[in-house]
Backbone as a printed PyTorch tensor [residue, N CA C, xyz], in Angstrom:
tensor([[[-181.8790, -103.9280,   94.4310],
         [-182.2340, -104.1910,   93.1140],
         [-181.6970, -104.8520,   92.4970]],

        [[-182.5040, -105.8930,   91.0320],
         [-182.3340, -106.4320,   90.2930],
         [-181.3830, -105.9250,   89.2410]],

        [[-180.8460, -107.3180,   89.1870],
         [-179.6610, -106.5000,   87.7770],
         [-180.2330, -106.6470,   86.2290]],

        [[-179.5130, -105.9340,   85.3390],
         [-180.6710, -106.0380,   83.6850],
         [-179.2140, -107.2440,   83.6560]],

        [[-180.6420, -107.4180,   82.4150],
         [-180.0550, -108.7810,   81.5980],
         [-179.0230, -108.4070,   80.1030]],

        [[-177.6910, -109.1920,   80.3540],
         [-177.1360, -109.0860,   79.2140],
         [-177.8040, -109.6920,   78.0160]],

        [[-177.2530, -108.1190,   77.5830],
         [-178.3270, -108.1200,   75.9350],
         [-179.6190, -107.1980,   75.9060]],

        [[-180.0410, -106.6990,   76.9140],
         [-180.7820, -105.9100,   77.0660],
         [-181.2090, -105.0120,   76.8850]],

        [[-181.7300, -104.0780,   76.2700],
         [-182.2800, -102.8300,   75.9470],
         [-182.7490, -101.5520,   77.6880]],

        [[-181.8040, -100.7430,   77.6290],
         [-182.2140, -100.1150,   79.0220],
         [-182.3310,  -98.5910,   78.7320]],

        [[-183.2100,  -98.0150,   79.1140],
         [-183.2370,  -96.5700,   79.2270],
         [-181.3690,  -95.7060,   80.1910]],

        [[-180.4730,  -95.1560,   79.4960],
         [-179.9450,  -94.1090,   80.4080],
         [-180.3850,  -92.3490,   80.5550]],

        [[-180.6210,  -92.5030,   81.5260],
         [-181.3700,  -91.2360,   81.9550],
         [-180.9810,  -90.0180,   82.6370]],

        [[-180.7910,  -88.6290,   81.7200],
         [-180.1400,  -88.1790,   83.0240],
         [-181.1870,  -86.8970,   83.5010]],

        [[-181.0840,  -86.9110,   84.6940],
         [-182.0450,  -86.5920,   85.6130],
         [-181.7310,  -85.5450,   85.9910]],

        [[-181.9970,  -84.1260,   85.8630],
         [-181.5350,  -82.2820,   86.5320],
         [-182.5630,  -82.5070,   87.6770]],

        [[-182.7500,  -82.1020,   88.7920],
         [-183.3420,  -82.0250,   89.8840],
         [-184.2760,  -82.7010,   89.9280]],

        [[-184.0350,  -83.4220,   89.8900],
         [-185.2230,  -84.7880,   90.0710],
         [-186.3690,  -84.8830,   89.1930]],

        [[-185.6500,  -84.1420,   87.8320],
         [-187.0040,  -84.4170,   86.5550],
         [-185.6440,  -85.1310,   85.0900]],

        [[-186.4780,  -86.4550,   84.5960],
         [-185.9920,  -86.2090,   83.1760],
         [-185.6300,  -85.4940,   82.6280]],

        [[-184.5750,  -85.2380,   81.6680],
         [-184.1380,  -84.1070,   81.0600],
         [-183.6680,  -84.9580,   79.5230]],

        [[-182.8660,  -86.3100,   79.5650],
         [-182.4030,  -86.5260,   78.3430],
         [-182.7540,  -87.7980,   78.5240]],

        [[-183.0830,  -88.9720,   77.9060],
         [-182.9110,  -90.4110,   77.3050],
         [-182.1990,  -90.5850,   76.3370]],

        [[-182.1600,  -91.9480,   76.6850],
         [-181.6150,  -92.8000,   74.9960],
         [-180.9650,  -94.0270,   75.7250]],

        [[-181.5750,  -95.1400,   74.5390],
         [-181.2910,  -96.8410,   74.6220],
         [-179.6170,  -96.7970,   74.6640]],

        [[-179.5200,  -97.9580,   75.0980],
         [-178.0330,  -98.5470,   75.9080],
         [-178.6310,  -99.9750,   75.8570]],

        [[-177.1170, -100.6020,   74.5910],
         [-177.6330, -102.6520,   75.0290],
         [-176.3610, -102.1440,   76.0740]],

        [[-177.0810, -103.2600,   77.5120],
         [-176.5310, -104.2640,   78.9350],
         [-175.4370, -105.3810,   78.0090]],

        [[-173.9600, -104.9590,   78.5550],
         [-172.9970, -105.6530,   78.2090],
         [-172.4520, -106.9520,   78.9790]],

        [[-172.5820, -106.3150,   80.7560],
         [-171.7360, -106.8650,   81.5100],
         [-172.9430, -105.7590,   82.6820]],

        [[-173.5920, -106.5700,   84.1000],
         [-174.1520, -105.9240,   84.9350],
         [-173.3570, -107.0910,   86.4620]],

        [[-172.1740, -106.6070,   86.9820],
         [-171.7090, -107.5270,   88.2830],
         [-171.3250, -106.2620,   88.5310]],

        [[-169.8310, -105.9860,   89.1270],
         [-169.6890, -105.3480,   89.9850],
         [-169.0710, -104.1040,   89.0080]],

        [[-169.3910, -104.0900,   87.7850],
         [-169.6860, -103.0430,   86.9090],
         [-170.9130, -102.9240,   85.7710]],

        [[-171.0030, -102.4870,   85.9350],
         [-172.1140, -101.8970,   84.8310],
         [-171.8720, -101.9080,   83.3640]],

        [[-172.0250, -101.9630,   81.9900],
         [-170.9370, -101.7890,   81.1100],
         [-172.1780, -101.7400,   79.7960]],

        [[-172.3370, -100.7030,   79.3350],
         [-173.7180, -100.1280,   78.5440],
         [-172.9950,  -99.4740,   77.5410]],

        [[-173.4610, -100.1500,   75.8920],
         [-172.6480,  -99.5490,   74.4840],
         [-174.3760,  -98.8900,   74.0800]],

        [[-173.8110,  -98.0220,   73.5050],
         [-174.4520,  -97.0790,   72.4470],
         [-173.9540,  -97.1590,   70.6700]],

        [[-174.7240,  -97.0070,   70.0280],
         [-173.6250,  -97.3880,   68.8270],
         [-174.4840,  -95.7760,   68.2680]],

        [[-173.3590,  -95.4130,   66.9570],
         [-173.8240,  -93.5880,   66.9060],
         [-174.8950,  -94.0110,   65.7370]],

        [[-175.6000,  -93.5190,   65.7320],
         [-177.2850,  -93.4130,   65.3890],
         [-178.1850,  -93.2990,   66.3320]],

        [[-177.4880,  -93.3930,   67.8030],
         [-178.5270,  -93.7840,   69.0190],
         [-178.9280,  -92.7760,   69.0480]],

        [[-180.8380,  -92.6140,   69.4580],
         [-181.6800,  -92.0320,   69.3730],
         [-181.6580,  -91.6290,   70.7710]],

        [[-181.9310,  -89.4160,   70.9020],
         [-182.1140,  -88.6860,   72.0870],
         [-183.7400,  -88.4130,   72.0810]],

        [[-184.2180,  -88.7350,   73.5900],
         [-185.3380,  -88.2310,   73.9760],
         [-184.9320,  -87.0260,   74.5460]],

        [[-185.7550,  -85.4880,   74.6420],
         [-185.8440,  -85.1250,   75.0730],
         [-187.3430,  -84.1870,   76.1980]],

        [[-187.4600,  -85.1530,   77.1280],
         [-188.5890,  -84.3670,   77.4820],
         [-188.6270,  -83.2680,   78.5570]],

        [[-189.7490,  -83.2010,   77.8690],
         [-189.7030,  -81.3400,   78.4920],
         [-189.2990,  -81.0430,   79.8920]],

        [[-188.7250,  -79.5730,   80.5520],
         [-188.0320,  -79.7990,   81.7370],
         [-188.3950,  -78.4450,   82.0530]],

        [[-188.3310,  -78.2250,   83.2950],
         [-189.0400,  -76.7830,   84.0230],
         [-187.3840,  -76.2510,   83.9780]],

        [[-186.2260,  -76.5460,   83.4980],
         [-184.9830,  -75.9620,   83.2430],
         [-184.6150,  -75.0420,   82.0750]],

        [[-185.5740,  -76.1860,   80.8820],
         [-185.0850,  -75.3850,   79.8430],
         [-183.7870,  -76.6410,   78.8130]],

        [[-184.1820,  -76.1450,   77.9830],
         [-183.4370,  -77.2830,   77.1230],
         [-181.8510,  -77.9070,   77.1000]],

        [[-181.5100,  -79.7290,   77.3210],
         [-180.9780,  -80.0100,   77.4920],
         [-179.6930,  -79.7430,   76.2310]],

        [[-178.8850,  -79.0300,   77.0190],
         [-177.4460,  -78.7850,   76.3690],
         [-177.5280,  -79.8350,   74.4600]],

        [[-177.8860,  -80.9280,   74.8550],
         [-177.2000,  -81.8110,   72.9840],
         [-178.7900,  -81.7160,   72.5370]],

        [[-180.0080,  -80.6320,   73.1150],
         [-181.4540,  -80.9840,   72.4220],
         [-180.7930,  -80.3510,   70.6490]],

        [[-180.0100,  -79.9070,   70.8770],
         [-179.7810,  -79.6060,   69.1370],
         [-179.7400,  -80.9360,   68.1690]],

        [[-179.8190,  -82.3050,   68.5250],
         [-179.5840,  -83.3810,   68.2280],
         [-180.1730,  -84.0580,   68.5460]],

        [[-180.6790,  -85.2940,   67.5000],
         [-181.4950,  -86.0530,   67.7200],
         [-181.0870,  -87.3370,   67.3550]],

        [[-179.8130,  -87.4340,   67.7170],
         [-179.2360,  -88.6070,   68.0130],
         [-177.5300,  -88.4450,   68.2970]],

        [[-176.7140,  -89.3070,   69.0350],
         [-175.8710,  -89.6820,   68.9090],
         [-175.1850,  -90.1350,   67.0260]],

        [[-173.7250,  -89.1620,   67.1940],
         [-173.4190,  -89.3650,   66.6330],
         [-171.9120,  -89.6550,   65.8890]],

        [[-171.0190,  -90.0020,   65.1610],
         [-168.9770,  -89.6390,   65.0340],
         [-168.2350,  -91.0760,   65.9090]],

        [[-168.9840,  -92.0140,   66.8460],
         [-168.5010,  -93.2060,   67.6490],
         [-169.5400,  -94.1260,   67.7170]],

        [[-169.1750,  -95.2310,   68.4080],
         [-169.6330,  -95.7010,   69.1550],
         [-169.1650,  -96.2760,   70.6450]],

        [[-169.6400,  -96.3300,   71.6850],
         [-169.2140,  -96.3380,   73.0030],
         [-168.8380,  -97.0920,   73.8750]],

        [[-168.5020,  -97.4580,   74.7390],
         [-168.7730,  -99.0770,   76.1900],
         [-168.7440,  -98.1810,   76.8400]],

        [[-169.8260,  -97.3790,   77.5420],
         [-169.2190,  -97.2900,   78.6310],
         [-169.8110,  -97.5910,   79.9200]],

        [[-168.7940,  -97.5470,   81.1470],
         [-168.7040,  -98.5310,   82.3750],
         [-168.7140,  -97.5510,   83.4980]],

        [[-169.5600,  -97.9670,   84.2260],
         [-170.5210,  -97.5030,   85.7960],
         [-170.3940,  -98.4820,   86.8800]],

        [[-169.4530,  -97.9220,   88.3620],
         [-169.2590,  -98.3710,   89.4170],
         [-170.0130,  -97.7680,   90.0270]],

        [[-171.1290,  -99.2010,   91.3580],
         [-171.6770,  -98.4060,   92.0110],
         [-171.4290,  -97.5460,   93.0580]],

        [[-171.7420,  -95.7220,   93.1270],
         [-171.0390,  -95.3640,   93.9710],
         [-169.9160,  -93.8900,   93.4830]],

        [[-169.8590,  -94.4910,   92.1740],
         [-168.4550,  -93.1620,   91.9960],
         [-169.0140,  -92.5460,   90.7810]],

        [[-168.4380,  -90.8410,   91.5160],
         [-169.2520,  -89.9660,   90.5690],
         [-168.3830,  -89.1880,   89.1670]],

        [[-168.4410,  -90.8410,   89.0020],
         [-168.0790,  -90.6480,   87.2560],
         [-167.8060,  -91.9230,   86.4170]],

        [[-168.2690,  -92.1140,   85.0480],
         [-168.4850,  -92.9200,   84.2900],
         [-166.9410,  -93.6080,   83.3510]],

        [[-166.5790,  -94.4570,   82.8200],
         [-165.3940,  -94.4220,   81.9390],
         [-165.8880,  -94.9160,   80.7020]],

        [[-165.5200,  -93.7630,   80.0350],
         [-165.9860,  -94.3540,   78.8210],
         [-165.0640,  -94.5290,   77.1310]],

        [[-165.4640,  -95.7530,   77.1110],
         [-163.8700,  -96.8290,   76.0390],
         [-164.7980,  -96.0920,   73.9970]],

        [[-164.5070,  -95.0760,   73.4980],
         [-165.1480,  -94.8170,   72.1410],
         [-164.3950,  -95.1420,   71.5800]],

        [[-164.9210,  -95.8910,   70.2970],
         [-165.0740,  -96.6600,   69.1900],
         [-164.8560,  -95.9200,   67.5740]],

        [[-164.2950,  -95.6950,   67.2410],
         [-164.0660,  -95.1660,   65.5870],
         [-164.2860,  -96.1590,   64.5380]],

        [[-165.1460,  -96.4470,   63.9210],
         [-164.5060,  -97.3750,   62.1910],
         [-164.1560,  -98.5420,   62.9510]],

        [[-164.8890,  -99.3720,   64.1400],
         [-165.1080, -100.4730,   64.9180],
         [-163.3850, -101.0380,   65.6590]],

        [[-162.7580,  -99.8180,   65.4780],
         [-161.6220,  -99.8000,   66.5920],
         [-161.6820,  -98.7030,   67.5290]],

        [[-160.9550,  -99.6870,   68.7620],
         [-160.8990,  -98.2790,   69.9050],
         [-159.8700,  -97.0350,   69.7030]],

        [[-160.4750,  -95.8720,   70.1020],
         [-159.8040,  -95.0340,   70.0670],
         [-158.6060,  -94.6430,   71.3190]],

        [[-159.9520,  -93.9830,   72.2350],
         [-159.3670,  -93.4560,   73.4340],
         [-160.4510,  -93.8780,   74.7520]],

        [[-159.8070,  -93.2300,   75.9560],
         [-161.1110,  -93.6880,   77.3260],
         [-161.1480,  -92.4750,   77.6040]],

        [[-162.3520,  -92.2990,   77.9260],
         [-162.8180,  -90.8960,   78.8420],
         [-163.7000,  -90.5570,   79.6280]],

        [[-163.3000,  -89.9080,   80.7500],
         [-163.7400,  -90.0610,   82.0090],
         [-164.8570,  -88.6950,   81.9560]],

        [[-165.7070,  -89.3990,   82.4390],
         [-167.0870,  -88.2030,   82.8340],
         [-167.3620,  -88.1400,   83.6180]],

        [[-167.7330,  -87.0900,   84.2480],
         [-167.6730,  -86.8940,   86.0000],
         [-169.1230,  -86.2980,   86.0470]],

        [[-169.8830,  -86.9780,   86.7400],
         [-171.4260,  -87.1590,   86.8030],
         [-171.5790,  -87.8980,   87.8200]],

        [[-172.6970,  -87.5190,   88.3370],
         [-173.8100,  -88.1270,   89.7540],
         [-173.7100,  -89.4000,   89.4970]],

        [[-173.2760,  -90.2710,   90.3210],
         [-173.5640,  -91.4740,   90.3630],
         [-174.7890,  -92.3560,   90.1450]],

        [[-174.8230,  -93.1940,   89.3700],
         [-175.6330,  -93.7690,   88.8920],
         [-176.9350,  -94.3950,   89.5200]],

        [[-177.8560,  -94.4690,   89.6320],
         [-179.1430,  -95.0100,   90.7550],
         [-179.6390,  -95.3490,   89.5410]],

        [[-180.4820,  -97.4580,   89.5110],
         [-181.1220,  -97.5130,   88.8190],
         [-182.4770,  -98.0770,   89.0830]],

        [[-183.6980,  -98.0870,   88.3500],
         [-185.0670,  -98.3300,   87.4480],
         [-184.7220, -100.0640,   87.6490]],

        [[-186.0690, -100.4060,   86.8670],
         [-186.5550, -101.3130,   86.6710],
         [-185.9560, -101.9400,   85.4850]],

        [[-185.7460, -100.8160,   83.9180],
         [-185.0570, -100.1060,   82.7900],
         [-184.4910,  -99.5070,   82.7900]],

        [[-184.0130,  -98.9300,   83.3400],
         [-183.2720,  -97.8660,   83.2670],
         [-182.7330,  -97.4240,   84.1600]],

        [[-181.5550,  -96.1540,   84.1220],
         [-180.4330,  -96.3180,   85.2230],
         [-180.8800,  -94.4090,   85.6480]],

        [[-180.6090,  -93.9910,   85.8930],
         [-180.1600,  -92.3510,   86.2260],
         [-178.8450,  -91.5680,   86.3740]],

        [[-178.4260,  -90.7360,   85.4890],
         [-176.8990,  -90.2760,   85.8420],
         [-177.2160,  -88.5960,   85.9810]],

        [[-177.1050,  -87.8360,   85.9420],
         [-176.2720,  -86.0920,   85.4700],
         [-175.2780,  -86.3500,   84.3590]],

        [[-174.8490,  -85.5940,   84.1570],
         [-173.8090,  -85.0400,   83.3750],
         [-172.8480,  -83.8420,   84.3520]],

        [[-171.5270,  -83.3810,   85.0970],
         [-171.0650,  -82.5560,   85.8410],
         [-170.7480,  -81.5090,   84.4080]],

        [[-170.4950,  -82.1680,   83.3280],
         [-169.7410,  -80.9370,   82.3290],
         [-167.9970,  -81.4750,   82.5670]],

        [[-167.3440,  -81.7460,   83.8170],
         [-165.9240,  -81.9960,   83.5340],
         [-165.3270,  -83.4630,   83.1320]],

        [[-164.9520,  -83.9070,   82.0020],
         [-163.8570,  -84.5000,   81.9460],
         [-162.4400,  -85.5550,   81.8500]],

        [[-161.8030,  -86.2640,   81.5810],
         [-160.3270,  -85.9850,   81.8020],
         [-160.4100,  -87.1580,   80.3820]],

        [[-159.8400,  -86.9370,   79.2330],
         [-159.3720,  -87.5840,   78.4040],
         [-158.4710,  -88.5860,   78.5320]],

        [[-158.0050,  -90.0060,   77.9660],
         [-157.3060,  -90.9330,   78.3670],
         [-156.6230,  -90.6890,   77.3920]],

        [[-155.6040,  -91.1830,   76.1080],
         [-155.5550,  -91.5200,   74.9230],
         [-153.6080,  -91.8440,   75.1890]],

        [[-153.0810,  -93.0080,   75.0060],
         [-151.7090,  -93.2450,   74.7730],
         [-150.9610,  -92.9610,   76.3690]],

        [[-152.1860,  -93.2590,   76.7870],
         [-151.3320,  -93.7470,   78.0340],
         [-151.1120,  -92.3460,   79.2690]],

        [[-152.0380,  -91.2670,   78.4800],
         [-151.1970,  -89.5960,   78.7180],
         [-152.7930,  -89.5380,   78.9260]],

        [[-152.8970,  -88.2920,   80.1820],
         [-154.2830,  -87.6860,   80.3360],
         [-154.7890,  -86.6180,   80.0700]],

        [[-155.7610,  -85.9050,   79.6870],
         [-155.6850,  -84.4230,   80.1460],
         [-157.2890,  -83.6880,   80.0950]],

        [[-157.1980,  -82.8510,   81.0710],
         [-158.3710,  -82.4510,   81.2710],
         [-159.3540,  -81.9130,   80.0680]],

        [[-160.9690,  -82.3070,   80.0310],
         [-161.2500,  -81.5490,   79.0560],
         [-162.8400,  -80.7960,   79.3930]],

        [[-163.2420,  -79.3150,   79.9420],
         [-164.1930,  -78.6580,   79.6780],
         [-164.9160,  -78.5800,   81.3610]],

        [[-163.3070,  -77.9130,   81.5510],
         [-162.4170,  -77.3640,   83.4790],
         [-164.0310,  -76.7540,   83.0550]],

        [[-164.1290,  -75.7380,   82.9940],
         [-165.0170,  -74.4980,   82.4880],
         [-166.4590,  -74.2200,   82.9480]],

        [[-166.8570,  -76.0630,   82.2100],
         [-167.8360,  -75.8550,   83.1090],
         [-168.5810,  -76.3010,   84.0600]],

        [[-167.7950,  -76.9820,   84.9170],
         [-168.8370,  -77.0390,   86.3540],
         [-169.0270,  -75.4550,   86.9180]],

        [[-167.9640,  -75.0350,   86.9610],
         [-168.1850,  -73.3300,   87.4580],
         [-169.2190,  -72.6500,   86.2740]],

        [[-169.4770,  -72.3820,   85.3370],
         [-170.7360,  -72.7850,   84.1250],
         [-172.7480,  -73.1070,   84.7520]],

        [[-172.2940,  -74.3430,   85.4430],
         [-173.3800,  -75.6070,   85.8250],
         [-173.8180,  -74.6770,   86.8030]],

        [[-173.0050,  -74.0100,   88.3750],
         [-173.2220,  -73.5150,   89.4070],
         [-173.9300,  -72.0480,   88.5430]],

        [[-173.4380,  -71.1200,   87.7290],
         [-173.6250,  -69.9860,   87.4890],
         [-175.2480,  -70.3920,   86.8640]],

        [[-175.5950,  -71.3430,   86.0040],
         [-177.1900,  -71.5360,   85.5700],
         [-177.9890,  -72.2900,   86.4190]],

        [[-177.5750,  -72.8310,   87.6820],
         [-178.1070,  -73.3420,   88.6490],
         [-178.0370,  -74.7310,   88.0920]],

        [[-177.5000,  -75.5970,   87.4830],
         [-177.7810,  -77.5440,   87.8760],
         [-176.8800,  -78.0910,   88.3190]],

        [[-175.5270,  -77.1410,   89.1550],
         [-175.6740,  -77.3510,   90.2060],
         [-175.0600,  -76.2960,   91.1230]],

        [[-174.7590,  -77.0870,   92.7790],
         [-174.6670,  -75.9280,   93.9530],
         [-173.2670,  -75.8420,   93.9610]],

        [[-172.7420,  -75.0610,   95.0000],
         [-170.9840,  -74.9030,   94.8220],
         [-170.8950,  -75.9660,   95.7440]],

        [[-171.7200,  -76.0010,   96.6630],
         [-171.3180,  -77.4300,   97.5040],
         [-171.0950,  -78.7360,   96.5580]],

        [[-171.8430,  -79.1130,   95.4840],
         [-172.0810,  -80.1820,   94.7560],
         [-170.7080,  -79.9410,   93.3170]],

        [[-170.1500,  -78.7750,   93.0860],
         [-169.1580,  -78.4460,   92.9390],
         [-168.0850,  -78.6360,   92.7720]],

        [[-167.9300,  -78.9180,   94.2660],
         [-167.1220,  -78.6410,   95.3630],
         [-166.9160,  -80.1780,   95.5450]],

        [[-167.8100,  -81.4230,   95.2610],
         [-167.3170,  -82.7870,   95.6730],
         [-166.9740,  -83.1300,   93.9980]],

        [[-167.4820,  -82.3440,   93.2330],
         [-167.4440,  -82.6270,   91.5400],
         [-165.4770,  -82.3240,   91.6550]],

        [[-165.0490,  -81.6670,   91.9390],
         [-163.8890,  -81.2080,   92.5540],
         [-162.7970,  -81.9830,   92.8880]],

        [[-163.8670,  -82.3810,   94.3650],
         [-162.9750,  -83.6040,   95.3400],
         [-162.0870,  -84.6290,   94.1760]],

        [[-163.7260,  -85.1500,   93.4120],
         [-164.1430,  -87.0880,   92.9820],
         [-162.7150,  -85.9960,   92.1480]],

        [[-162.7550,  -84.7360,   91.2330],
         [-161.7810,  -84.9940,   90.3110],
         [-160.1190,  -85.1330,   90.8440]],

        [[-159.8300,  -84.8390,   91.0850],
         [-158.8340,  -84.4630,   91.8070],
         [-157.5390,  -86.0380,   92.4850]],

        [[-159.3620,  -86.6580,   92.9040],
         [-158.6950,  -88.1170,   93.6450],
         [-158.6550,  -89.2690,   92.3130]],

        [[-159.2920,  -88.5620,   90.9200],
         [-159.6020,  -90.0480,   89.6810],
         [-158.0490,  -89.4580,   89.0360]],

        [[-157.5080,  -87.8660,   89.5720],
         [-156.3740,  -87.1220,   88.5470],
         [-155.1870,  -88.1550,   89.1450]],

        [[-155.3590,  -88.3640,   90.5090],
         [-154.1420,  -88.6690,   91.3590],
         [-153.8540,  -90.3720,   91.2690]],

        [[-155.7440,  -90.9190,   90.9810],
         [-155.6900,  -92.2110,   90.9410],
         [-154.3140,  -92.5030,   89.2640]],

        [[-154.6730,  -91.6850,   88.1010],
         [-154.4180,  -91.8940,   87.3380],
         [-152.9010,  -91.3670,   86.5190]],

        [[-152.2810,  -90.5750,   87.5150],
         [-150.7600,  -90.0910,   87.4860],
         [-150.1420,  -91.3520,   88.4490]],

        [[-151.2580,  -91.9780,   89.0670],
         [-149.9130,  -93.4720,   89.4120],
         [-150.5700,  -94.6170,   88.8620]],

        [[-151.2910,  -94.7780,   87.5020],
         [-151.6190,  -95.6330,   86.8060],
         [-152.6330,  -96.5390,   87.1640]],

        [[-153.0460,  -95.7930,   87.7920],
         [-154.5960,  -96.8240,   88.7760],
         [-155.1780,  -95.8560,   87.9830]],

        [[-155.8120,  -97.2870,   86.4360],
         [-157.2090,  -97.2950,   85.6490],
         [-157.8970,  -98.5420,   85.9590]],

        [[-158.7700,  -98.9400,   86.8090],
         [-159.6570, -100.0300,   87.0100],
         [-159.8820, -100.9360,   85.7760]],

        [[-160.7690,  -99.8870,   85.0600],
         [-161.1770, -100.5140,   84.2400],
         [-160.5650, -101.3730,   82.8360]],

        [[-158.9660, -101.3480,   82.5560],
         [-157.7180, -101.5250,   82.2520],
         [-157.9310, -103.6040,   82.2420]],

        [[-157.8090, -103.7880,   83.3470],
         [-157.4210, -105.0670,   83.7400],
         [-159.0990, -105.8920,   82.4030]],

        [[-159.7200, -105.2410,   83.2980],
         [-160.6820, -106.2150,   82.0550],
         [-161.8490, -106.1630,   81.0370]],

        [[-160.9620, -104.3530,   80.5380],
         [-162.0620, -103.5840,   79.3640],
         [-161.0450, -103.2250,   78.5720]],

        [[-159.7720, -102.9790,   78.5920],
         [-158.5990, -102.8620,   77.5580],
         [-158.9540, -103.6370,   76.1740]],

        [[-159.0220, -104.9950,   75.5480],
         [-159.0380, -105.4980,   74.9310],
         [-160.4350, -105.7670,   74.5200]],

        [[-161.3300, -105.4340,   74.8830],
         [-162.6010, -105.7320,   74.8430],
         [-162.8900, -105.0220,   73.5700]],

        [[-164.1450, -105.8560,   72.2950],
         [-164.6580, -105.9810,   70.9800],
         [-165.7660, -105.7180,   71.2600]],

        [[-166.1660, -103.9470,   70.0520],
         [-167.3790, -103.8570,   69.4310],
         [-168.2520, -105.3990,   69.5920]],

        [[-168.0190, -106.1670,   68.5990],
         [-168.6200, -106.9550,   67.8250],
         [-169.4760, -107.8480,   69.4820]],

        [[-168.9980, -107.2990,   70.8780],
         [-169.5300, -108.3920,   71.8940],
         [-170.3270, -107.7610,   71.9340]],

        [[-171.2710, -106.9070,   71.3850],
         [-172.3650, -105.6000,   71.8520],
         [-173.0440, -106.1460,   70.9900]],

        [[-173.3010, -106.6790,   69.6310],
         [-173.5310, -107.4170,   68.4310],
         [-174.7070, -108.5730,   69.3100]],

        [[-173.6100, -109.2170,   70.2070],
         [-173.9210, -110.7600,   70.5320],
         [-174.6430, -110.3550,   71.3850]],

        [[-174.6860, -109.3940,   72.5420],
         [-175.6280, -109.1030,   73.6970],
         [-174.4380, -109.8510,   74.9170]]])
């Protein structure tokens, strides 16, 4: 699959059970060994009708409160987000999700609920109960949930060792780079 052009806008799509559940436009910052995309405070959401029901964010029509750089590596069952508030880096966030799959002008993933917040070199779990809730309501199977937890344990062990693959390249990245593509 061809790479996305740096500076172009593509759709980040959440796909649940084979159908698009949510989309939002993101700007491509890099597309090499890492797909890096940027979305700003105010980026609009679209929620197509879905047989599963409304997306958890469907009460909002746009992203609010921060700007975000998202980093994806092929095959990883998580992405790394850098949150920026008022133009300044605030914290890292690891979002466990289905490995991304790309199309011509979009990429697909699906959020698995579990997250890790990394701030000032320390990390903590966020939304640990979400994986079980997703199994209970049919968003994930028990087997998929086991896979999420295995990936989470692997990433937590890497964090404990100080292995943060994103730091060397992205720790000094600045949001003004997003404006220039």
